[in-house]
N, C-alpha and C positions, 0 to 999 in steps of 0.2 A: 743601400740597395740590396735586395734579396733576389738571388738567381737560383731557380730550380735547375737541377742537373739530372738528366735521365740517360741511361744506356742499357742495352741488352746485356752488355758485358764487354770487357776488353781482354786482349791477350797479354801474356806475361811480358812480352817485349814492349808493351805500351804503358807499363807502370810509370816510367820516367815522364811520359807525356802527361799522365794524370797528376803527377807531382808538380809538373810545371804549371798546369792549369790552376792548381790550388795556390801556388806561389803568386801567380798573376792576380788572382782574385783577392788574395790577402794584401797584395801591394796597393790595391785600390780600395781596401777596406769594404769589399763586397762580400756579403754573407751567402755562402752556398747552402742550398737545401737539397739533399740528395734523395733520389729514389732509394727506398729501404733495401730492396733486393740488390741493387747495384752497390750500395754502401757496404753491405755484408760481404760482398765478394772481394772488394779491394782494400778495406780498411786495415787488415792485418798484413797486407803486402807492402804498404806504404807507411812510412814513418809519419803518422798523423798526430799533431799536438792539438789539444783542446777538444771541445765538444762541437758536434755539428748537428743541425736539425735534419730530419728526414720526412719523407712523405710516402704513403703507401697507396693512395688512390687519388682520383681526380677531386674528390671532396676535400682533400687536404690543401689543394691549391686555391688560394683566395686572392683578394685584391692586394694583399701585401707582397705578392710575387711580381716583380717587375718584368721578368722574361724567363724563358726556359731554354737551356742549352741541351741539344741532342748530340750525344757522342756516338758516332757509328756511321752507318751508311744510310741510304734512302729508306730502307725498311725500318730502321730505328726511328727516323724522323716521322714516318707514317704512324708509328705507335703513339706519338705525342698528340695526334689529332683526337684520340679518345680521352686524353688527359685534360687538355685545355678546353675542349668542348666549345661552348659559346662565350667563354669568359674573356676573349680578346687578348689573352696573354701572348706576346710576341715570341716566336720560336726561332732560335739560331741553330743551324746545323753545322757541326764541325765534323769533317769527313775522316773517320777512322776506318771506313770501309773501302769499297773499290771505286765504282764509277762516280757516284755522287752528283746527280743532277740537282737534287734538293739540298743535300748536305754538301755544298760546293765550296766551303771554306776549308782550306788545307790546314794541317797541324802547324805548318810553318808560318801561318798568318795568325796564330793564337794571340800574340801580344796586341796586334792592331785590332783584332776582333774584340777583345776584352776592353781595350781603350775606347772603342766606338760604343760599346754597350754602356759603359760608365758615363761617357760624355754625351751619350744619346745623339751621336752624329751618323747614325745608320738610316737606311731607308726601309720603310715597311711595304712589302709586296702583299697585297690582299689577294688571296687565292680562293677561287670558287670551290665549294664542296658539292658532292652529289648525294642526294637523299633518297632512301628506299622506303616505299610504302608497300604494305602487304596485308592480306586478310588473316595472317597468322603472326604471332609474336616473332620478332627477328632481332638478332644481334644484341640482346640484353639491353634494349632501350638506347642503343647507340647506332642507329641505322644510317650512317653517313660515312663518306670516304673522301679523301683528298685526291687520289689517283683515278680509281676506276671501280665500277660495278661489273661483275661478270656472271653469266650463266654458263655452266659447263656440264658435259656429260660425266657420269660417274665412272671412274677407273677405266677399264678396257671395254665398256659397253659400246654399242653402236651409236652412230651420230644421232643427234636430236633435231627436231623441227621447232624452230622458234618463230611464232607468228608475232610480228612487231607492229605497233601502232603509234602514230604521233597524234596526240590530242584526240584519240579515238578513231582516227582515220588510218586505214590499213597502209602500211609502208611496204613490207616485204615478208616473205617466209624464208628464214635462213636454215638450210640443211647443212649442219656444221657440227664440229665438236663443241662449239660454244659461241658466245657473243660477248663482246666487250663494249661498255659505254664508258668512255674516258672523258675526264675533264681536260681543259687545256694543260694543266699541270701533269696529268697522267698520260698526255699524248707522247711523252718521251719515255714511257715505261713499257708495260705489257703490250699496249696497242702498237707502239713503234716496232716491236719485235714481230708483230703479225702484219707488217707492211702498212700500218696506219700512218697518216701524215703528222708532221710536227706542227703544233698550233701554238701561237703566242699566248701567254698567260692572260692578257687583257682582251682576248678575242670574243668573249661571251658566247662560247659555243660548247657543244659536246661532239665527240667523235664516236660513231658506231662502227665497230670493226669486227668482222666475223673471224672465228678461229677455225682454220682449215676448212673452208667452205667446200661443199660438194660441187657447186656450180662455179665455173671459172669466170663467169661474167659478173659475179658478185664482188663488189669492191667496198672499201670503207667510205663512209659518207659523213660530212660535217653538217651539223644542224644548229640552229639558234638554241641557246640554253633556256629559253622560256617555254620550250616544249615539254609536255609530259609524255614519257615513253613507257608504254605498257606492253606486256608480253603474255602469250599463251604458249605453253610448251607441250609437245608431244614426243613420245619415245617408247622404246620397248621395256624400259625399266619404270618403276613406280615413283622414282625420285631423281633429282639432279642436284648439282652443287651450285650454290650461290655464294659469291664472295664480295666483300668490301675491302679493298686493299689486301692486306695479308690475312684478314679474318675470313673464315669460311663456315658455311652451315649447309647441311643437307635439307632440301626442301621437297615436299611432295609435289608431283607434277600438276596436281589440281590447284595449287596455290595461285592466287592472283597477285601479281607483282607489277609495280610501276616505279619509275625513277624520275626525279626532277631536281632542279637546283635547290640546294639547301638554303634556308632563310638567313644563315649567318656564314661568315667567311673565316678563314684562318690567316693570321698575320705572320708572314715569313720575313725574317730580318735579312736585309741585303746590305753589304758594305757599299759605300758610295761608288767605289771604283769597279764594282762588278755589275753586270747586267745579263739579260737572257741571251743576247747575241754572243757575248764572250763565253758564256757557259756552253753554248752549242759548239762554238769553234774549238774550245778546249776539250770537251768530252767526246765529240764526234770527229775531232781532228780535221775539221774543214779548213781548207787552205794549207794543209800540211804537205800536199803533193808538191814535189820538187819542180814540177813543170809549171807551177803557178808563178 
């Protein structure tokens, strides 16, 4: 079994965790294939014996890779979307970060997680992606995201007007700092912090959430994900910021943009005993009130 491993980087106090991961993989005779930048960071800090394979880009991940482990928080796992692309490689998130809605497997579950990978006793959660179309080149040929697409004003400029359409029919004009279109997976991310609703992963929907709207009667709205959502932007500056998850690009305000459901999905690995409700209760501390 070949398992790709990606991380943005680990702290010095996490070297023991990394050594434990290698020990677990070796005990099951699973071959790790490390992200080159990550391998360069930790190989001299850990007593590594033998040679290991590495990868530098998505092109190096082929059908020989059985799954990819993301070490870090949710931001690290979002990076993997641009690596696995439409290859269907399952992704397992081990939480070396903070909250961890996506990377929700704790370090203390490492043994059972690796055992599940090797014995293939896990569950695959298929998650919808959002796709961005435009009349200009965008995001280096990777115009998709797992969590959300956003339009935002630049820096400290004044608010922008975002005329929004569903399948060509006018929906609303948002006077705001920006607008979020979140997938069900992204409903627990940026959209949630802007008072958007939590949406179940299998709900087949998008959430449109304004960022600091000028009109108080403007609220988030949930729509079916078979809609094409298009935008026209007005503002006092000649450009604005467009993001896909943690990637950003400055776009001229004359650009024509639209988002829709991507044609492929990403496979997130879930251990059998974990589910979305448990993640909500654990991460948002629902039911923790002593009065319950």
